[in-house]
Biopython code that builds the backbone (N, CA, C, O; Angstrom):
import numpy as np
from Bio.PDB.StructureBuilder import StructureBuilder

atoms = [
    (1, "UNK", "N", (-2.373, -6.379, -25.998)),
    (1, "UNK", "CA", (-2.530, -7.176, -24.796)),
    (1, "UNK", "C", (-2.380, -8.646, -25.148)),
    (1, "UNK", "O", (-2.997, -9.137, -26.093)),
    (2, "UNK", "N", (-1.561, -9.338, -24.385)),
    (2, "UNK", "CA", (-1.349, -10.760, -24.601)),
    (2, "UNK", "C", (-2.185, -11.569, -23.619)),
    (2, "UNK", "O", (-2.441, -11.145, -22.492)),
    (3, "UNK", "N", (-2.591, -12.709, -24.063)),
    (3, "UNK", "CA", (-3.219, -13.673, -23.180)),
    (3, "UNK", "C", (-2.129, -14.659, -22.792)),
    (3, "UNK", "O", (-1.667, -15.429, -23.635)),
    (4, "UNK", "N", (-1.711, -14.650, -21.535)),
    (4, "UNK", "CA", (-0.578, -15.462, -21.102)),
    (4, "UNK", "C", (-1.095, -16.736, -20.447)),
    (4, "UNK", "O", (-1.946, -16.692, -19.559)),
    (5, "UNK", "N", (-0.578, -17.848, -20.891)),
    (5, "UNK", "CA", (-0.943, -19.149, -20.337)),
    (5, "UNK", "C", (0.328, -19.864, -19.899)),
    (5, "UNK", "O", (1.289, -19.945, -20.664)),
    (6, "UNK", "N", (0.340, -20.373, -18.697)),
    (6, "UNK", "CA", (1.446, -21.205, -18.232)),
    (6, "UNK", "C", (1.087, -22.656, -18.484)),
    (6, "UNK", "O", (0.006, -23.104, -18.102)),
    (7, "UNK", "N", (1.975, -23.388, -19.118)),
    (7, "UNK", "CA", (1.709, -24.790, -19.413)),
    (7, "UNK", "C", (2.922, -25.623, -19.055)),
    (7, "UNK", "O", (4.042, -25.117, -18.989)),
    (8, "UNK", "N", (2.690, -26.884, -18.828)),
    (8, "UNK", "CA", (3.785, -27.823, -18.674)),
    (8, "UNK", "C", (4.308, -28.174, -20.053)),
    (8, "UNK", "O", (3.670, -27.852, -21.055)),
    (9, "UNK", "N", (5.452, -28.826, -20.123)),
    (9, "UNK", "CA", (6.036, -29.180, -21.419)),
    (9, "UNK", "C", (5.373, -30.440, -21.964)),
    (9, "UNK", "O", (5.922, -31.537, -21.865)),
    (10, "UNK", "N", (4.216, -30.273, -22.524)),
    (10, "UNK", "CA", (3.492, -31.352, -23.179)),
    (10, "UNK", "C", (3.199, -30.895, -24.603)),
    (10, "UNK", "O", (2.967, -29.710, -24.840)),
    (11, "UNK", "N", (3.210, -31.813, -25.534)),
    (11, "UNK", "CA", (3.053, -31.443, -26.938)),
    (11, "UNK", "C", (1.656, -30.956, -27.273)),
    (11, "UNK", "O", (1.508, -30.104, -28.150)),
    (12, "UNK", "N", (0.629, -31.460, -26.613)),
    (12, "UNK", "CA", (-0.732, -31.118, -27.004)),
    (12, "UNK", "C", (-1.240, -29.830, -26.366)),
    (12, "UNK", "O", (-2.265, -29.318, -26.817)),
    (13, "UNK", "N", (-0.592, -29.280, -25.354)),
    (13, "UNK", "CA", (-1.098, -28.088, -24.690)),
    (13, "UNK", "C", (-1.162, -26.847, -25.581)),
    (13, "UNK", "O", (-2.190, -26.171, -25.559)),
    (14, "UNK", "N", (-0.139, -26.502, -26.362)),
    (14, "UNK", "CA", (-0.263, -25.301, -27.200)),
    (14, "UNK", "C", (-1.431, -25.375, -28.174)),
    (14, "UNK", "O", (-2.103, -24.369, -28.400)),
    (15, "UNK", "N", (-1.685, -26.531, -28.751)),
    (15, "UNK", "CA", (-2.801, -26.665, -29.692)),
    (15, "UNK", "C", (-4.121, -26.507, -28.959)),
    (15, "UNK", "O", (-5.019, -25.828, -29.457)),
    (16, "UNK", "N", (-4.262, -27.114, -27.789)),
    (16, "UNK", "CA", (-5.496, -27.007, -27.016)),
    (16, "UNK", "C", (-5.756, -25.575, -26.573)),
    (16, "UNK", "O", (-6.901, -25.122, -26.595)),
    (17, "UNK", "N", (-4.723, -24.862, -26.174)),
    (17, "UNK", "CA", (-4.897, -23.486, -25.719)),
    (17, "UNK", "C", (-5.367, -22.600, -26.863)),
    (17, "UNK", "O", (-6.250, -21.762, -26.678)),
    (18, "UNK", "N", (-4.792, -22.775, -28.026)),
    (18, "UNK", "CA", (-5.200, -21.968, -29.179)),
    (18, "UNK", "C", (-6.653, -22.256, -29.528)),
    (18, "UNK", "O", (-7.410, -21.333, -29.829)),
    (19, "UNK", "N", (-7.050, -23.514, -29.493)),
    (19, "UNK", "CA", (-8.429, -23.860, -29.820)),
    (19, "UNK", "C", (-9.406, -23.303, -28.792)),
    (19, "UNK", "O", (-10.486, -22.840, -29.161)),
    (20, "UNK", "N", (-9.051, -23.339, -27.521)),
    (20, "UNK", "CA", (-9.963, -22.879, -26.480)),
    (20, "UNK", "C", (-10.066, -21.360, -26.399)),
    (20, "UNK", "O", (-11.120, -20.836, -26.038)),
    (21, "UNK", "N", (-9.009, -20.655, -26.724)),
    (21, "UNK", "CA", (-9.001, -19.214, -26.500)),
    (21, "UNK", "C", (-9.274, -18.392, -27.756)),
    (21, "UNK", "O", (-9.083, -17.176, -27.736)),
    (22, "UNK", "N", (-9.708, -19.009, -28.831)),
    (22, "UNK", "CA", (-10.046, -18.240, -30.032)),
    (22, "UNK", "C", (-11.259, -17.364, -29.725)),
    (22, "UNK", "O", (-12.298, -17.857, -29.288)),
    (23, "UNK", "N", (-11.116, -16.086, -29.953)),
    (23, "UNK", "CA", (-12.205, -15.148, -29.720)),
    (23, "UNK", "C", (-12.309, -14.654, -28.292)),
    (23, "UNK", "O", (-13.194, -13.849, -28.001)),
    (24, "UNK", "N", (-11.452, -15.094, -27.389)),
    (24, "UNK", "CA", (-11.538, -14.662, -26.001)),
    (24, "UNK", "C", (-10.593, -13.512, -25.677)),
    (24, "UNK", "O", (-10.848, -12.766, -24.731)),
    (25, "UNK", "N", (-9.518, -13.347, -26.427)),
    (25, "UNK", "CA", (-8.599, -12.248, -26.145)),
    (25, "UNK", "C", (-8.967, -11.035, -26.995)),
    (25, "UNK", "O", (-9.642, -11.162, -28.017)),
    (26, "UNK", "N", (-8.520, -9.872, -26.567)),
    (26, "UNK", "CA", (-8.919, -8.631, -27.224)),
    (26, "UNK", "C", (-8.385, -8.534, -28.652)),
    (26, "UNK", "O", (-9.136, -8.199, -29.568)),
    (27, "UNK", "N", (-7.113, -8.820, -28.849)),
    (27, "UNK", "CA", (-6.543, -8.674, -30.184)),
    (27, "UNK", "C", (-6.177, -10.009, -30.822)),
    (27, "UNK", "O", (-5.604, -10.031, -31.911)),
    (28, "UNK", "N", (-6.490, -11.101, -30.177)),
    (28, "UNK", "CA", (-6.268, -12.411, -30.775)),
    (28, "UNK", "C", (-4.867, -12.958, -30.637)),
    (28, "UNK", "O", (-4.558, -13.999, -31.218)),
    (29, "UNK", "N", (-4.001, -12.284, -29.878)),
    (29, "UNK", "CA", (-2.642, -12.791, -29.714)),
    (29, "UNK", "C", (-2.543, -13.585, -28.420)),
    (29, "UNK", "O", (-3.168, -13.242, -27.417)),
    (30, "UNK", "N", (-1.769, -14.624, -28.455)),
    (30, "UNK", "CA", (-1.606, -15.495, -27.299)),
    (30, "UNK", "C", (-0.120, -15.701, -27.067)),
    (30, "UNK", "O", (0.626, -15.986, -28.003)),
    (31, "UNK", "N", (0.306, -15.560, -25.834)),
    (31, "UNK", "CA", (1.687, -15.838, -25.474)),
    (31, "UNK", "C", (1.682, -17.053, -24.552)),
    (31, "UNK", "O", (1.051, -17.037, -23.495)),
    (32, "UNK", "N", (2.381, -18.092, -24.953)),
    (32, "UNK", "CA", (2.413, -19.326, -24.185)),
    (32, "UNK", "C", (3.780, -19.458, -23.541)),
    (32, "UNK", "O", (4.802, -19.469, -24.228)),
    (33, "UNK", "N", (3.795, -19.557, -22.213)),
    (33, "UNK", "CA", (5.042, -19.772, -21.489)),
    (33, "UNK", "C", (5.064, -21.218, -21.032)),
    (33, "UNK", "O", (4.213, -21.637, -20.248)),
    (34, "UNK", "N", (6.020, -21.974, -21.509)),
    (34, "UNK", "CA", (6.115, -23.377, -21.135)),
    (34, "UNK", "C", (7.189, -23.546, -20.077)),
    (34, "UNK", "O", (8.352, -23.214, -20.303)),
    (35, "UNK", "N", (6.804, -24.056, -18.938)),
    (35, "UNK", "CA", (7.720, -24.321, -17.841)),
    (35, "UNK", "C", (7.590, -25.775, -17.435)),
    (35, "UNK", "O", (6.490, -26.327, -17.397)),
    (36, "UNK", "N", (8.715, -26.386, -17.135)),
    (36, "UNK", "CA", (8.644, -27.757, -16.648)),
    (36, "UNK", "C", (7.988, -27.767, -15.274)),
    (36, "UNK", "O", (7.165, -28.633, -14.981)),
    (37, "UNK", "N", (8.348, -26.816, -14.442)),
    (37, "UNK", "CA", (7.739, -26.670, -13.133)),
    (37, "UNK", "C", (7.256, -25.232, -13.007)),
    (37, "UNK", "O", (8.036, -24.299, -13.193)),
    (38, "UNK", "N", (5.991, -25.047, -12.697)),
    (38, "UNK", "CA", (5.437, -23.700, -12.590)),
    (38, "UNK", "C", (5.966, -22.968, -11.363)),
    (38, "UNK", "O", (5.902, -21.740, -11.304)),
    (39, "UNK", "N", (6.482, -23.697, -10.394)),
    (39, "UNK", "CA", (6.933, -23.106, -9.147)),
    (39, "UNK", "C", (8.326, -22.498, -9.250)),
    (39, "UNK", "O", (8.725, -21.762, -8.348)),
    (40, "UNK", "N", (9.073, -22.770, -10.295)),
    (40, "UNK", "CA", (10.460, -22.315, -10.396)),
    (40, "UNK", "C", (10.588, -20.801, -10.322)),
    (40, "UNK", "O", (11.474, -20.297, -9.632)),
    (41, "UNK", "N", (9.733, -20.067, -11.009)),
    (41, "UNK", "CA", (9.842, -18.612, -11.021)),
    (41, "UNK", "C", (9.618, -18.039, -9.630)),
    (41, "UNK", "O", (10.306, -17.099, -9.233)),
    (42, "UNK", "N", (8.677, -18.586, -8.892)),
    (42, "UNK", "CA", (8.390, -18.091, -7.550)),
    (42, "UNK", "C", (9.547, -18.410, -6.616)),
    (42, "UNK", "O", (9.969, -17.552, -5.840)),
    (43, "UNK", "N", (10.061, -19.622, -6.679)),
    (43, "UNK", "CA", (11.150, -20.018, -5.795)),
    (43, "UNK", "C", (12.405, -19.198, -6.056)),
    (43, "UNK", "O", (13.113, -18.851, -5.111)),
    (44, "UNK", "N", (12.696, -18.881, -7.298)),
    (44, "UNK", "CA", (13.872, -18.078, -7.616)),
    (44, "UNK", "C", (13.750, -16.679, -7.039)),
    (44, "UNK", "O", (14.749, -16.106, -6.602)),
    (45, "UNK", "N", (12.549, -16.116, -7.029)),
    (45, "UNK", "CA", (12.359, -14.771, -6.506)),
    (45, "UNK", "C", (12.598, -14.703, -5.002)),
    (45, "UNK", "O", (13.091, -13.691, -4.503)),
    (46, "UNK", "N", (12.260, -15.756, -4.275)),
    (46, "UNK", "CA", (12.359, -15.728, -2.828)),
    (46, "UNK", "C", (13.700, -16.217, -2.297)),
    (46, "UNK", "O", (13.969, -16.088, -1.103)),
    (47, "UNK", "N", (14.534, -16.769, -3.148)),
    (47, "UNK", "CA", (15.791, -17.355, -2.690)),
    (47, "UNK", "C", (16.715, -16.311, -2.071)),
    (47, "UNK", "O", (17.310, -16.570, -1.025)),
    (48, "UNK", "N", (16.848, -15.152, -2.683)),
    (48, "UNK", "CA", (17.771, -14.147, -2.162)),
    (48, "UNK", "C", (17.312, -13.623, -0.808)),
    (48, "UNK", "O", (18.146, -13.333, 0.050)),
    (49, "UNK", "N", (16.020, -13.496, -0.599)),
    (49, "UNK", "CA", (15.511, -13.047, 0.687)),
    (49, "UNK", "C", (15.773, -14.039, 1.792)),
    (49, "UNK", "O", (16.036, -13.651, 2.930)),
    (50, "UNK", "N", (15.705, -15.310, 1.471)),
    (50, "UNK", "CA", (15.983, -16.335, 2.473)),
    (50, "UNK", "C", (17.448, -16.337, 2.867)),
    (50, "UNK", "O", (17.769, -16.505, 4.044)),
    (51, "UNK", "N", (18.336, -16.156, 1.914)),
    (51, "UNK", "CA", (19.765, -16.176, 2.216)),
    (51, "UNK", "C", (20.183, -14.970, 3.048)),
    (51, "UNK", "O", (21.080, -15.084, 3.883)),
    (52, "UNK", "N", (19.555, -13.827, 2.838)),
    (52, "UNK", "CA", (19.915, -12.619, 3.572)),
    (52, "UNK", "C", (19.368, -12.616, 4.994)),
    (52, "UNK", "O", (19.959, -11.988, 5.873)),
    (53, "UNK", "N", (18.259, -13.298, 5.241)),
    (53, "UNK", "CA", (17.596, -13.182, 6.534)),
    (53, "UNK", "C", (18.045, -14.222, 7.553)),
    (53, "UNK", "O", (17.648, -14.143, 8.715)),
    (54, "UNK", "N", (18.853, -15.184, 7.156)),
    (54, "UNK", "CA", (19.304, -16.206, 8.096)),
    (54, "UNK", "C", (20.421, -15.661, 8.985)),
    (54, "UNK", "O", (21.309, -14.958, 8.504)),
    (55, "UNK", "N", (20.379, -15.979, 10.269)),
    (55, "UNK", "CA", (21.469, -15.530, 11.146)),
    (55, "UNK", "C", (22.741, -16.322, 10.851)),
    (55, "UNK", "O", (22.658, -17.473, 10.424)),
    (56, "UNK", "N", (23.902, -15.735, 11.067)),
    (56, "UNK", "CA", (25.156, -16.460, 10.807)),
    (56, "UNK", "C", (25.330, -17.611, 11.798)),
    (56, "UNK", "O", (24.875, -17.538, 12.940)),
    (57, "UNK", "N", (25.992, -18.668, 11.344)),
    (57, "UNK", "CA", (26.238, -19.821, 12.213)),
    (57, "UNK", "C", (27.335, -19.491, 13.222)),
    (57, "UNK", "O", (28.348, -18.879, 12.885)),
    (58, "UNK", "N", (27.114, -19.905, 14.446)),
    (58, "UNK", "CA", (28.102, -19.700, 15.504)),
    (58, "UNK", "C", (28.734, -21.044, 15.814)),
    (58, "UNK", "O", (28.037, -22.013, 16.117)),
    (59, "UNK", "N", (30.064, -21.100, 15.736)),
    (59, "UNK", "CA", (30.767, -22.363, 15.995)),
    (59, "UNK", "C", (31.180, -22.498, 17.422)),
    (59, "UNK", "O", (31.781, -23.503, 17.799)),
]
sb = StructureBuilder()
sb.init_structure("model")
sb.init_model(0)
sb.init_chain("A")
sb.init_seg("    ")
for serial, (resi, resn, name, xyz) in enumerate(atoms, 1):
    if name == "N":
        sb.init_residue(resn, " ", resi, " ")
    sb.init_atom(name, np.array(xyz, "f"), 0.0, 1.0, " ", f" {name:<3s}", serial, name[0])
structure = sb.get_structure()
């Protein structure tokens, strides 16, 4: 089991996360996902649904 943390792209976050989560996860492994914007993954998932549900333009 991984302990997943979403962080912004800052240099000090991975070190802080490791220090704070020592002894909190079951097997001691930590997976750090660094995203510039945390909203990107959500927006990408909903984009295709928005494009399919719009009515066609009538000229």
